[in-house]
DRENDO-1510 file (C-alpha; in Angstrom, 1 decimal, always signed):
<recs>
REC; n; res; u; v; w
REC; 1; UNK; -66.8; -17.2; +104.9 .
REC; 2; UNK; -63.4; -15.8; +105.4 .
REC; 3; UNK; -64.2; -12.5; +103.8 .
REC; 4; UNK; -67.0; -12.0; +106.2 .
REC; 5; UNK; -64.6; -12.6; +109.2 .
REC; 6; UNK; -62.1; -10.1; +107.9 .
REC; 7; UNK; -64.8; -7.3; +107.5 .
REC; 8; UNK; -66.0; -8.0; +111.1 .
REC; 9; UNK; -62.7; -7.7; +112.4 .
REC; 10; UNK; -62.1; -4.5; +110.6 .
REC; 11; UNK; -65.2; -2.9; +112.1 .
REC; 12; UNK; -64.2; -4.0; +115.5 .
REC; 13; UNK; -60.8; -2.3; +115.1 .
REC; 14; UNK; -62.2; +1.0; +114.1 .
REC; 15; UNK; -65.2; +1.0; +116.6 .
REC; 16; UNK; -63.2; +0.4; +119.8 .
REC; 17; UNK; -60.7; +2.5; +121.6 .
REC; 18; UNK; -60.8; +5.1; +118.8 .
REC; 19; UNK; -59.6; +8.0; +120.8 .
REC; 20; UNK; -56.5; +6.1; +121.8 .
REC; 21; UNK; -55.8; +5.3; +118.1 .
REC; 22; UNK; -56.2; +9.0; +117.0 .
REC; 23; UNK; -53.7; +10.1; +119.8 .
REC; 24; UNK; -51.3; +7.4; +118.7 .
REC; 25; UNK; -51.2; +8.8; +115.1 .
REC; 26; UNK; -50.8; +12.4; +116.1 .
REC; 27; UNK; -47.9; +11.4; +118.5 .
REC; 28; UNK; -46.2; +9.6; +115.6 .
REC; 29; UNK; -46.2; +12.6; +113.4 .
REC; 30; UNK; -44.8; +14.9; +116.4 .
REC; 31; UNK; -42.2; +12.3; +117.0 .
REC; 32; UNK; -41.2; +12.3; +113.4 .
REC; 33; UNK; -40.8; +15.9; +113.1 .
REC; 34; UNK; -38.6; +16.1; +116.0 .
REC; 35; UNK; -36.5; +13.4; +114.7 .
REC; 36; UNK; -36.0; +15.2; +111.3 .
REC; 37; UNK; -35.2; +18.5; +113.3 .
REC; 38; UNK; -32.3; +16.8; +115.3 .
REC; 39; UNK; -31.0; +14.4; +112.7 .
REC; 40; UNK; -30.9; +16.4; +109.6 .
REC; 41; UNK; -29.0; +19.6; +110.6 .
REC; 42; UNK; -27.7; +22.2; +108.3 .
REC; 43; UNK; -24.2; +21.2; +106.9 .
REC; 44; UNK; -21.5; +22.5; +104.4 .
REC; 45; UNK; -20.7; +20.8; +101.2 .
REC; 46; UNK; -18.0; +21.9; +98.8 .
REC; 47; UNK; -18.7; +22.1; +95.1 .
REC; 48; UNK; -15.5; +22.0; +92.7 .
REC; 49; UNK; -16.5; +23.6; +89.3 .
REC; 50; UNK; -14.8; +25.1; +86.3 .
REC; 51; UNK; -15.3; +28.8; +85.6 .
REC; 52; UNK; -17.7; +30.0; +83.2 .
REC; 53; UNK; -16.9; +33.0; +80.9 .
REC; 54; UNK; -19.3; +35.7; +79.8 .
REC; 55; UNK; -18.8; +38.7; +77.6 .
REC; 56; UNK; -16.2; +37.2; +75.2 .
REC; 57; UNK; -18.3; +38.4; +72.0 .
REC; 58; UNK; -18.4; +41.8; +73.7 .
REC; 59; UNK; -14.6; +42.0; +73.9 .
REC; 60; UNK; -14.2; +40.9; +70.4 .
REC; 61; UNK; -16.7; +43.7; +69.3 .
REC; 62; UNK; -14.4; +46.2; +70.7 .
REC; 63; UNK; -11.2; +44.4; +68.9 .
REC; 64; UNK; -10.0; +43.0; +72.4 .
REC; 65; UNK; -9.3; +39.4; +73.1 .
REC; 66; UNK; -8.5; +37.5; +76.3 .
REC; 67; UNK; -5.4; +35.4; +75.6 .
REC; 68; UNK; -5.3; +33.4; +78.7 .
REC; 69; UNK; -9.0; +32.4; +78.2 .
REC; 70; UNK; -8.2; +28.5; +77.9 .
REC; 71; UNK; -6.4; +28.6; +81.3 .
REC; 72; UNK; -9.4; +30.5; +82.8 .
REC; 73; UNK; -11.8; +28.0; +81.6 .
REC; 74; UNK; -10.0; +25.2; +83.1 .
REC; 75; UNK; -9.4; +27.2; +86.5 .
REC; 76; UNK; -11.2; +25.0; +89.2 .
REC; 77; UNK; -13.2; +27.1; +91.7 .
REC; 78; UNK; -14.3; +25.5; +95.1 .
REC; 79; UNK; -17.7; +26.9; +96.2 .
REC; 80; UNK; -18.7; +26.2; +99.9 .
REC; 81; UNK; -22.6; +25.8; +100.2 .
REC; 82; UNK; -24.4; +25.4; +103.4 .
REC; 83; UNK; -27.8; +23.6; +103.7 .
REC; 84; UNK; -29.6; +20.6; +105.0 .
REC; 85; UNK; -28.6; +17.3; +103.8 .
REC; 86; UNK; -31.7; +16.8; +101.9 .
REC; 87; UNK; -31.2; +20.3; +100.3 .
REC; 88; UNK; -27.8; +19.3; +99.4 .
REC; 89; UNK; -28.7; +16.1; +97.9 .
REC; 90; UNK; -30.8; +18.2; +95.4 .
REC; 91; UNK; -27.7; +20.4; +94.4 .
REC; 92; UNK; -25.6; +17.5; +94.0 .
REC; 93; UNK; -28.1; +15.6; +92.0 .
REC; 94; UNK; -28.7; +18.3; +89.5 .
REC; 95; UNK; -26.3; +19.3; +86.5 .
REC; 96; UNK; -24.7; +22.8; +86.8 .
REC; 97; UNK; -26.8; +23.6; +89.9 .
REC; 98; UNK; -23.7; +25.5; +91.3 .
REC; 99; UNK; -21.6; +27.6; +88.8 .
REC; 100; UNK; -19.1; +30.4; +89.0 .
REC; 101; UNK; -18.7; +33.0; +86.2 .
REC; 102; UNK; -16.4; +36.0; +85.3 .
REC; 103; UNK; -17.5; +38.7; +83.1 .
REC; 104; UNK; -14.9; +39.7; +80.3 .
REC; 105; UNK; -17.7; +42.5; +79.2 .
REC; 106; UNK; -16.4; +44.8; +81.8 .
REC; 107; UNK; -13.2; +45.3; +79.9 .
REC; 108; UNK; -14.6; +46.0; +76.5 .
REC; 109; UNK; -13.5; +49.7; +76.7 .
REC; 110; UNK; -9.9; +48.9; +77.7 .
REC; 111; UNK; -8.7; +49.1; +74.2 .
REC; 112; UNK; -6.6; +52.2; +74.8 .
REC; 113; UNK; -5.4; +51.0; +78.1 .
REC; 114; UNK; -1.8; +49.6; +79.1 .
REC; 115; UNK; -2.5; +46.0; +78.4 .
REC; 116; UNK; +1.2; +44.8; +79.3 .
REC; 117; UNK; -0.1; +43.5; +82.8 .
REC; 118; UNK; -2.8; +41.4; +83.5 .
REC; 119; UNK; -6.1; +42.6; +85.0 .
REC; 120; UNK; -7.9; +41.2; +88.2 .
REC; 121; UNK; -11.6; +40.3; +88.1 .
REC; 122; UNK; -13.8; +38.7; +90.6 .
REC; 123; UNK; -15.4; +35.5; +90.3 .
REC; 124; UNK; -19.5; +35.4; +90.9 .
REC; 125; UNK; -20.6; +32.2; +92.3 .
REC; 126; UNK; -24.4; +31.0; +91.7 .
REC; 127; UNK; -26.8; +28.6; +92.5 .
REC; 128; UNK; -29.4; +27.8; +89.9 .
REC; 129; UNK; -31.9; +26.3; +92.2 .
REC; 130; UNK; -34.1; +29.2; +93.6 .
REC; 131; UNK; -34.5; +28.5; +97.3 .
REC; 132; UNK; -33.8; +30.2; +100.6 .
REC; 133; UNK; -32.6; +26.9; +101.9 .
REC; 134; UNK; -29.1; +27.3; +100.6 .
REC; 135; UNK; -26.3; +29.7; +101.7 .
REC; 136; UNK; -22.9; +30.4; +99.9 .
REC; 137; UNK; -20.6; +30.6; +102.7 .
REC; 138; UNK; -17.6; +31.1; +100.8 .
REC; 139; UNK; -15.3; +30.3; +97.5 .
REC; 140; UNK; -11.6; +30.0; +96.3 .
REC; 141; UNK; -10.2; +31.6; +94.5 .
REC; 142; UNK; -12.3; +34.6; +94.6 .
REC; 143; UNK; -11.0; +36.2; +91.5 .
REC; 144; UNK; -8.6; +35.6; +88.4 .
REC; 145; UNK; -6.2; +37.5; +86.2 .
REC; 146; UNK; -7.4; +38.3; +83.0 .
REC; 147; UNK; -4.7; +38.8; +80.1 .
REC; 148; UNK; -5.8; +41.1; +77.3 .
REC; 149; UNK; -4.4; +41.9; +74.0 .
REC; 150; UNK; -5.8; +43.9; +70.9 .
REC; 151; UNK; -7.0; +42.1; +68.0 .
REC; 152; UNK; -5.2; +42.6; +64.6 .
REC; 153; UNK; -5.6; +41.3; +61.1 .
REC; 154; UNK; -2.8; +40.0; +58.8 .
REC; 155; UNK; -2.0; +37.7; +56.0 .
REC; 156; UNK; -0.3; +34.5; +56.2 .
REC; 157; UNK; +0.9; +32.2; +53.3 .
REC; 158; UNK; -1.1; +29.1; +52.5 .
REC; 159; UNK; +0.5; +25.6; +52.3 .
REC; 160; UNK; -1.0; +22.1; +51.4 .
REC; 161; UNK; -0.4; +19.5; +54.2 .
REC; 162; UNK; -0.8; +16.0; +53.0 .
REC; 163; UNK; -2.3; +13.9; +55.9 .
REC; 164; UNK; -2.6; +10.8; +53.7 .
REC; 165; UNK; -0.7; +10.4; +50.4 .
REC; 166; UNK; -1.8; +8.4; +47.3 .
REC; 167; UNK; -1.9; +4.8; +47.4 .
REC; 168; UNK; +0.7; +2.4; +45.7 .
REC; 169; UNK; +0.2; +2.5; +42.1 .
REC; 170; UNK; -0.9; +5.9; +41.6 .
REC; 171; UNK; +0.8; +9.2; +40.6 .
REC; 172; UNK; -0.5; +12.7; +41.3 .
REC; 173; UNK; +0.3; +16.1; +39.9 .
REC; 174; UNK; +1.3; +19.2; +42.1 .
REC; 175; UNK; -1.6; +20.3; +44.4 .
REC; 176; UNK; -2.4; +23.6; +43.5 .
REC; 177; UNK; -4.5; +25.8; +46.1 .
REC; 178; UNK; -6.9; +28.6; +44.8 .
REC; 179; UNK; -5.4; +31.3; +47.1 .
REC; 180; UNK; -1.6; +31.8; +48.1 .
REC; 181; UNK; -2.7; +33.7; +51.4 .
REC; 182; UNK; -5.4; +33.8; +53.9 .
REC; 183; UNK; -6.5; +36.6; +56.5 .
REC; 184; UNK; -5.9; +35.9; +60.0 .
REC; 185; UNK; -7.4; +37.9; +63.0 .
REC; 186; UNK; -5.7; +37.3; +66.6 .
REC; 187; UNK; -3.7; +38.8; +69.4 .
REC; 188; UNK; -1.4; +41.6; +68.1 .
REC; 189; UNK; +1.4; +40.3; +70.4 .
REC; 190; UNK; +1.3; +36.5; +69.0 .
REC; 191; UNK; +0.8; +37.5; +65.4 .
REC; 192; UNK; +4.4; +36.8; +64.5 .
REC; 193; UNK; +4.2; +33.3; +65.8 .
REC; 194; UNK; +1.7; +32.1; +63.1 .
REC; 195; UNK; +3.9; +30.8; +60.2 .
REC; 196; UNK; +1.4; +29.5; +57.6 .
REC; 197; UNK; -2.2; +28.3; +57.1 .
REC; 198; UNK; -2.1; +24.4; +56.4 .
REC; 199; UNK; -4.7; +22.9; +54.1 .
REC; 200; UNK; -4.9; +19.2; +55.2 .
REC; 201; UNK; -5.9; +16.9; +52.5 .
REC; 202; UNK; -6.6; +13.1; +52.3 .
REC; 203; UNK; -5.5; +11.6; +48.7 .
REC; 204; UNK; -5.8; +8.2; +49.7 .
REC; 205; UNK; -9.2; +7.5; +48.4 .
REC; 206; UNK; -9.6; +9.9; +45.2 .
REC; 207; UNK; -8.9; +9.5; +41.7 .
REC; 208; UNK; -9.0; +11.5; +38.5 .
REC; 209; UNK; -9.4; +15.3; +38.7 .
REC; 210; UNK; -10.9; +16.6; +42.0 .
REC; 211; UNK; -11.4; +19.8; +43.6 .
REC; 212; UNK; -11.2; +19.7; +47.4 .
REC; 213; UNK; -12.8; +22.4; +49.8 .
REC; 214; UNK; -10.4; +22.5; +52.7 .
REC; 215; UNK; -10.6; +24.8; +55.8 .
REC; 216; UNK; -7.2; +26.3; +56.7 .
REC; 217; UNK; -5.7; +25.4; +60.0 .
REC; 218; UNK; -3.0; +27.7; +61.3 .
REC; 219; UNK; +0.4; +26.4; +62.4 .
REC; 220; UNK; +3.1; +28.1; +64.4 .
REC; 221; UNK; +6.9; +28.5; +63.3 .
REC; 222; UNK; +7.4; +24.9; +65.5 .
REC; 223; UNK; +4.8; +23.3; +63.1 .
REC; 224; UNK; +2.2; +22.9; +65.9 .
REC; 225; UNK; -1.3; +24.0; +65.6 .
REC; 226; UNK; -2.2; +27.2; +66.8 .
REC; 227; UNK; -4.6; +27.9; +69.8 .
REC; 228; UNK; -8.0; +29.1; +69.6 .
REC; 229; UNK; -7.0; +32.8; +70.1 .
REC; 230; UNK; -6.6; +33.1; +66.4 .
REC; 231; UNK; -9.4; +33.1; +63.7 .
REC; 232; UNK; -9.0; +32.4; +59.9 .
REC; 233; UNK; -11.4; +35.2; +58.2 .
REC; 234; UNK; -11.0; +33.7; +54.7 .
REC; 235; UNK; -13.5; +30.9; +53.5 .
REC; 236; UNK; -12.6; +27.5; +52.6 .
REC; 237; UNK; -9.8; +27.1; +50.1 .
REC; 238; UNK; -10.0; +25.1; +46.9 .
REC; 239; UNK; -7.3; +22.4; +46.3 .
REC; 240; UNK; -7.2; +21.2; +42.7 .
REC; 241; UNK; -5.8; +17.6; +42.9 .
REC; 242; UNK; -5.1; +15.2; +39.9 .
REC; 243; UNK; -4.7; +11.5; +40.8 .
REC; 244; UNK; -4.1; +9.0; +38.2 .
REC; 245; UNK; -3.6; +5.2; +38.0 .
REC; 246; UNK; -0.1; +4.3; +37.0 .
REC; 247; UNK; +1.3; +1.6; +34.4 .
REC; 248; UNK; +4.3; +0.5; +32.2 .
REC; 249; UNK; +3.9; -0.4; +28.4 .
REC; 250; UNK; +6.4; -2.4; +26.6 .
REC; 251; UNK; +7.7; -0.8; +23.1 .
REC; 252; UNK; +8.1; -3.2; +20.5 .
REC; 253; UNK; +11.0; -2.9; +18.1 .
REC; 254; UNK; +9.9; -1.4; +14.8 .
REC; 255; UNK; +10.7; -2.9; +11.5 .
REC; 256; UNK; +12.2; -0.9; +8.3 .
REC; 257; UNK; +11.1; +0.2; +5.0 .
REC; 258; UNK; +13.0; +0.9; +2.1 .
REC; 259; UNK; +16.6; -0.4; +1.0 .
REC; 260; UNK; +19.8; +1.2; +2.1 .
REC; 261; UNK; +22.6; +2.2; -0.4 .
REC; 262; UNK; +24.1; -0.5; -2.4 .
REC; 263; UNK; +26.6; -2.6; -0.5 .
REC; 264; UNK; +25.0; -2.1; +2.9 .
REC; 265; UNK; +22.4; -4.0; +4.9 .
REC; 266; UNK; +20.4; -3.6; +8.1 .
REC; 267; UNK; +22.2; -5.3; +10.8 .
REC; 268; UNK; +20.1; -4.3; +13.9 .
REC; 269; UNK; +17.2; -2.2; +15.0 .
REC; 270; UNK; +16.9; -1.2; +18.7 .
REC; 271; UNK; +14.7; +0.9; +20.9 .
REC; 272; UNK; +15.6; +2.8; +24.0 .
REC; 273; UNK; +13.9; +2.9; +26.3 .
REC; 274; UNK; +12.0; -0.4; +25.6 .
REC; 275; UNK; +9.2; +0.6; +28.2 .
REC; 276; UNK; +7.4; +3.6; +29.1 .
REC; 277; UNK; +5.6; +4.8; +32.3 .
REC; 278; UNK; +2.0; +6.0; +31.8 .
REC; 279; UNK; -1.0; +7.2; +33.8 .
REC; 280; UNK; -4.6; +7.0; +33.2 .
REC; 281; UNK; -7.8; +8.7; +34.7 .
REC; 282; UNK; -9.2; +5.2; +34.6 .
REC; 283; UNK; -8.7; +2.5; +37.0 .
REC; 284; UNK; -7.4; +0.0; +34.5 .
REC; 285; UNK; -4.4; +0.9; +32.3 .
REC; 286; UNK; -3.9; -0.9; +29.0 .
REC; 287; UNK; -0.9; -2.9; +28.9 .
REC; 288; UNK; -0.9; -3.7; +25.4 .
REC; 289; UNK; +2.7; -3.3; +23.6 .
REC; 290; UNK; +2.9; -0.1; +21.5 .
REC; 291; UNK; +3.6; -0.7; +17.8 .
REC; 292; UNK; +5.8; +1.8; +16.2 .
REC; 293; UNK; +5.6; +2.8; +12.4 .
REC; 294; UNK; +8.6; +1.0; +10.2 .
REC; 295; UNK; +11.8; +3.1; +10.0 .
REC; 296; UNK; +12.7; +4.3; +6.3 .
REC; 297; UNK; +16.3; +3.1; +5.8 .
REC; 298; UNK; +16.0; +4.2; +1.9 .
REC; 299; UNK; +19.7; +5.0; +0.6 .
REC; 300; UNK; +21.1; +5.0; +4.0 .
REC; 301; UNK; +25.0; +4.1; +4.0 .
REC; 302; UNK; +25.7; +4.5; +7.8 .
REC; 303; UNK; +24.1; +3.6; +11.1 .
REC; 304; UNK; +21.7; +6.4; +12.4 .
REC; 305; UNK; +19.4; +7.1; +15.2 .
REC; 306; UNK; +15.8; +8.7; +15.2 .
REC; 307; UNK; +13.4; +10.1; +17.8 .
REC; 308; UNK; +10.0; +8.9; +17.7 .
REC; 309; UNK; +7.2; +10.7; +19.8 .
REC; 310; UNK; +4.6; +8.8; +21.6 .
REC; 311; UNK; +2.1; +11.4; +22.8 .
REC; 312; UNK; -0.6; +10.6; +19.7 .
REC; 313; UNK; -0.1; +6.8; +20.3 .
REC; 314; UNK; -0.7; +7.3; +24.0 .
REC; 315; UNK; -3.6; +10.0; +23.7 .
REC; 316; UNK; -5.6; +7.5; +21.5 .
REC; 317; UNK; -5.5; +5.1; +24.3 .
REC; 318; UNK; -6.6; +7.7; +26.9 .
REC; 319; UNK; -3.2; +7.5; +28.5 .
REC; 320; UNK; -0.7; +10.2; +29.4 .
REC; 321; UNK; +3.1; +9.8; +30.0 .
REC; 322; UNK; +4.4; +9.5; +33.4 .
REC; 323; UNK; +7.4; +11.8; +32.6 .
REC; 324; UNK; +7.5; +14.9; +30.6 .
REC; 325; UNK; +9.3; +13.4; +27.4 .
REC; 326; UNK; +7.0; +11.0; +25.8 .
REC; 327; UNK; +9.5; +9.7; +23.1 .
REC; 328; UNK; +11.9; +6.9; +22.5 .
REC; 329; UNK; +15.1; +6.7; +20.4 .
REC; 330; UNK; +15.4; +4.1; +17.6 .
REC; 331; UNK; +18.9; +3.0; +16.6 .
REC; 332; UNK; +19.4; +1.5; +13.1 .
REC; 333; UNK; +22.7; -0.2; +12.7 .
REC; 334; UNK; +24.0; -0.7; +9.1 .
REC; 335; UNK; +27.0; -2.7; +8.1 .
REC; 336; UNK; +28.5; -3.6; +4.7 .
REC; 337; UNK; +27.5; -6.5; +2.8 .
REC; 338; UNK; +29.8; -9.4; +3.5 .
REC; 339; UNK; +31.1; -8.2; +6.7 .
REC; 340; UNK; +29.9; -8.3; +10.0 .
REC; 341; UNK; +30.8; -6.6; +13.4 .
REC; 342; UNK; +32.8; -8.3; +16.1 .
REC; 343; UNK; +33.4; -7.4; +19.6 .
REC; 344; UNK; +36.1; -8.0; +22.0 .
REC; 345; UNK; +35.2; -7.2; +25.7 .
REC; 346; UNK; +37.8; -5.4; +27.6 .
REC; 347; UNK; +37.9; -8.2; +29.9 .
REC; 348; UNK; +39.0; -10.6; +27.1 .
REC; 349; UNK; +41.9; -8.4; +26.2 .
REC; 350; UNK; +45.5; -9.8; +27.4 .
REC; 351; UNK; +48.0; -7.5; +28.3 .
REC; 352; UNK; +51.7; -8.5; +27.8 .
REC; 353; UNK; +55.0; -6.8; +27.8 .
REC; 354; UNK; +54.1; -4.4; +30.6 .
REC; 355; UNK; +57.2; -2.6; +31.7 .
REC; 356; UNK; +58.5; -2.7; +35.4 .
REC; 357; UNK; +57.1; -0.2; +37.8 .
REC; 358; UNK; +54.3; +0.6; +35.4 .
REC; 359; UNK; +50.5; -0.4; +35.5 .
REC; 360; UNK; +47.4; +0.5; +33.3 .
REC; 361; UNK; +45.5; +3.7; +34.6 .
REC; 362; UNK; +42.2; +1.7; +33.8 .
REC; 363; UNK; +41.3; -1.6; +32.2 .
REC; 364; UNK; +41.1; -1.9; +28.3 .
REC; 365; UNK; +37.7; -1.0; +27.0 .
REC; 366; UNK; +35.7; -2.9; +24.5 .
REC; 367; UNK; +36.7; -2.9; +20.9 .
REC; 368; UNK; +34.3; -3.4; +18.1 .
REC; 369; UNK; +35.6; -4.1; +14.5 .
REC; 370; UNK; +34.5; -5.4; +11.2 .
REC; 371; UNK; +35.4; -8.8; +10.0 .
REC; 372; UNK; +34.8; -11.1; +7.0 .
REC; 373; UNK; +33.1; -14.4; +7.6 .
REC; 374; UNK; +30.0; -16.0; +9.0 .
REC; 375; UNK; +27.7; -13.5; +11.0 .
REC; 376; UNK; +26.2; -16.4; +12.9 .
REC; 377; UNK; +29.7; -17.8; +13.7 .
REC; 378; UNK; +30.9; -14.3; +14.9 .
REC; 379; UNK; +27.9; -13.8; +17.2 .
REC; 380; UNK; +28.2; -17.3; +18.7 .
REC; 381; UNK; +32.0; -17.1; +19.4 .
REC; 382; UNK; +33.9; -15.6; +22.5 .
REC; 383; UNK; +36.4; -13.4; +20.7 .
REC; 384; UNK; +39.6; -12.6; +22.8 .
REC; 385; UNK; +42.7; -10.5; +21.8 .
REC; 386; UNK; +46.0; -9.1; +23.4 .
REC; 387; UNK; +47.9; -6.0; +23.3 .
REC; 388; UNK; +51.8; -5.8; +23.4 .
REC; 389; UNK; +53.1; -2.8; +25.7 .
REC; 390; UNK; +56.7; -3.8; +25.3 .
REC; 391; UNK; +59.1; -0.7; +25.4 .
REC; 392; UNK; +56.2; +1.7; +26.0 .
REC; 393; UNK; +56.7; +4.0; +29.0 .
REC; 394; UNK; +54.4; +6.3; +31.0 .
REC; 395; UNK; +51.7; +8.2; +29.2 .
REC; 396; UNK; +49.0; +7.7; +26.5 .
REC; 397; UNK; +49.4; +5.3; +23.8 .
REC; 398; UNK; +47.4; +4.0; +20.8 .
REC; 399; UNK; +48.5; +0.2; +20.3 .
REC; 400; UNK; +47.4; -2.6; +18.1 .
REC; 401; UNK; +44.9; -5.3; +19.3 .
REC; 402; UNK; +45.9; -8.9; +17.9 .
REC; 403; UNK; +42.5; -10.7; +17.9 .
REC; 404; UNK; +42.0; -14.5; +18.1 .
REC; 405; UNK; +39.2; -15.0; +15.6 .
REC; 406; UNK; +37.3; -18.4; +14.9 .
REC; 407; UNK; +38.5; -20.3; +11.7 .
REC; 408; UNK; +37.4; -18.9; +8.7 .
REC; 409; UNK; +36.7; -15.3; +10.0 .
REC; 410; UNK; +39.6; -12.7; +9.3 .
REC; 411; UNK; +39.7; -9.0; +10.2 .
REC; 412; UNK; +38.9; -6.4; +7.6 .
REC; 413; UNK; +41.5; -4.0; +8.8 .
REC; 414; UNK; +43.9; -2.8; +11.7 .
REC; 415; UNK; +42.4; -3.0; +15.1 .
REC; 416; UNK; +43.7; -0.1; +17.5 .
REC; 417; UNK; +42.7; +0.9; +21.0 .
REC; 418; UNK; +44.0; +3.5; +23.4 .
REC; 419; UNK; +45.6; +2.8; +26.7 .
REC; 420; UNK; +47.3; +4.9; +29.5 .
REC; 421; UNK; +50.3; +3.9; +31.4 .
REC; 422; UNK; +51.2; +5.0; +34.9 .
REC; 423; UNK; +53.7; +4.4; +37.5 .
REC; 424; UNK; +52.8; +1.8; +40.2 .
REC; 425; UNK; +52.6; +3.3; +43.8 .
REC; 426; UNK; +55.8; +1.5; +44.8 .
REC; 427; UNK; +57.5; +3.0; +42.1 .
REC; 428; UNK; +56.5; +6.5; +42.8 .
REC; 429; UNK; +57.6; +5.9; +46.4 .
REC; 430; UNK; +61.0; +4.6; +45.3 .
REC; 431; UNK; +61.6; +7.7; +43.2 .
REC; 432; UNK; +60.7; +10.0; +46.0 .
REC; 433; UNK; +63.3; +8.1; +48.2 .
REC; 434; UNK; +65.7; +8.5; +45.7 .
REC; 435; UNK; +65.0; +12.2; +45.3 .
REC; 436; UNK; +65.4; +12.8; +49.1 .
REC; 437; UNK; +68.5; +10.7; +49.5 .
REC; 438; UNK; +70.0; +12.9; +46.7 .
REC; 439; UNK; +68.9; +16.0; +48.5 .
REC; 440; UNK; +70.3; +15.0; +51.9 .
REC; 441; UNK; +73.8; +14.2; +50.5 .
REC; 442; UNK; +74.5; +17.7; +48.9 .
REC; 443; UNK; +77.1; +19.7; +50.9 .
REC; 444; UNK; +76.0; +22.5; +53.3 .
REC; 445; UNK; +76.7; +25.8; +51.1 .
REC; 446; UNK; +76.0; +28.0; +54.1 .
REC; 447; UNK; +79.5; +27.1; +55.9 .
REC; 448; UNK; +81.9; +29.9; +56.0 .
REC; 449; UNK; +85.6; +30.0; +55.7 .
REC; 450; UNK; +87.6; +27.1; +54.0 .
REC; 451; UNK; +85.1; +24.4; +55.2 .
REC; 452; UNK; +84.1; +24.0; +51.6 .
REC; 453; UNK; +86.5; +24.6; +48.5 .
REC; 454; UNK; +84.5; +25.8; +45.3 .
REC; 455; UNK; +86.3; +25.9; +42.1 .
REC; 456; UNK; +85.3; +27.5; +38.7 .
REC; 457; UNK; +85.6; +25.9; +35.4 .
REC; 458; UNK; +86.7; +27.5; +32.3 .
REC; 459; UNK; +83.3; +28.6; +31.1 .
REC; 460; UNK; +82.6; +30.3; +34.7 .
REC; 461; UNK; +79.9; +27.7; +36.1 .
REC; 462; UNK; +80.4; +26.3; +39.6 .
REC; 463; UNK; +81.2; +22.6; +39.9 .
REC; 464; UNK; +81.0; +20.7; +43.2 .
REC; 465; UNK; +84.0; +18.6; +43.9 .
REC; 466; UNK; +82.4; +16.2; +46.3 .
REC; 467; UNK; +78.8; +14.8; +46.9 .
REC; 468; UNK; +77.4; +14.7; +43.6 .
REC; 469; UNK; +74.9; +11.6; +43.1 .
REC; 470; UNK; +73.0; +11.0; +39.9 .
REC; 471; UNK; +69.3; +9.9; +40.2 .
REC; 472; UNK; +68.9; +6.6; +38.4 .
REC; 473; UNK; +66.5; +6.6; +35.6 .
REC; 474; UNK; +63.3; +4.5; +35.8 .
REC; 475; UNK; +63.1; +1.4; +33.6 .
REC; 476; UNK; +61.8; +1.9; +30.0 .
REC; 477; UNK; +62.2; +5.7; +30.4 .
</recs>
C-alpha cells in the first residue's frame, strides 16, 4: 500500500509544473558556473625544489668532472607557478610535478679551456603535467656556478682498516691484501688529497682461514672518507685473514732415564716455561697437559739444561704455537751423593761491623752452597747467616758468609759472597764541605808587594808559612 502511494506522488511531481522545474535546473547550473568563475580565480604558488643535473656522464666521457656537484644538487630553487586553485592542487599533490634542471653537457668540450674559474649556467624550470592552465612566472636563482676540473688517473696505496676486531679468546695473523695499490680516477686538482684506499673488514664473526672480498674506500690525509668525485677503478681486493681459537696448555715435568756419573744423583728437574700458548682452527682447544720424553742423564757429573721442541707434539693435536718459538728448556740439577744444596736468602744475611760513613751499595744476594746432612731437614729449615765487614773501606770486597745451620748439618766448604761498600750521602757531603773550607782558607797569591812572604826551602820548593790545613781522613780509610 505504501509503495503505491510513493509511486503516485512521483508521477504527480514530474507531471505538474514541468517547465518551472526545468528552468530551475538550468538556472542552478548557470549560478554554479558564475560562482566558480568568481571564487576560483588564478593565483601564484611557490614550489621549493632541488636542482636536477643532466649531462654528467657526457662530461666524464670527455675526461671532465663537476667538482661542486653535491652543492649544486643541494641547491634549492624557488619556482613561482600561476594557475587556478584547482589546477595548483593537482601540481602539489603530484610527485616531481615541478622540476628545475641544469645541463652539464654543454661543457663537454671545455677540456682545453681555463678551468680555474667557475662557469655560469642557467637553470631550466619545467612542469611535468602538460596543460595550458599553468604559467611559470619566475624562479630564483635563475642560474648556478659550475666548477669544472679535468679527470686524471693515479695510484694510491692499500691499507686494511679493521672496523671490528676479533673477539676475546681468539688470535689472528697479519691481514694480507692481494694488491698493494689501486687505480683511482678523480679531479686533477684534488688528487693529492687522497692518502690511501682503505679496505674495511669485520673480523668479529669469522674463524679459520678466510678470503674476504673488500671494495676499497678512499680516505684523505685527515683520515676521513673522500667525496664522490673520486672513483676506484680497480675491482674488489682480496684480504687473506687467519683467525684461530686461543688456549694455554700445561707442560708436565719430565722424568729421567739412565744413571749419572758415580757419586752424583739427580736433585731436581724443572721446565721453563711450564705452560705454552697455542691456537687452533677448531672452536675447542685441547687442554690436556703435554708429556715430554724422559731426559737422559747417563754419565752426567754436573747440572745441565736441554731445549725440547714442541712443534711435532702440537701438530699431532692439530695445534700451533701462539709464539714463534715452540720450545721449552728442561733444567736438570745434579748433586754429589751425601751432600745437598742449601740456600741463604739475601734478606736473611745479617751485616755486622759496617764502618762509620759507609753503606752497602745493594743488599746481599742469595747464597747457595753444599752441605752435609739430611736433605729433608735442609729443605724445611730457614737458614740464616752473617757477614763481618769490620775494617773494610769503600770498594768491592769478597767476604765470608757465616751460616747458621740446623743441628746435624755442616757446610762442605768455605762460603763466600761479594759486596760493595760506598760512602753514605752524609759522609760525601761532609767531605765536600771540608774540602771547600780548606780551599777558602788558602792565602791570596795574587797579592803584590810584601803582603805575602814566600820562603824557599833547601830543595827549591815553595812552602806556605801560614794557612795550611790538612784534610782529615775518613774513618776506616
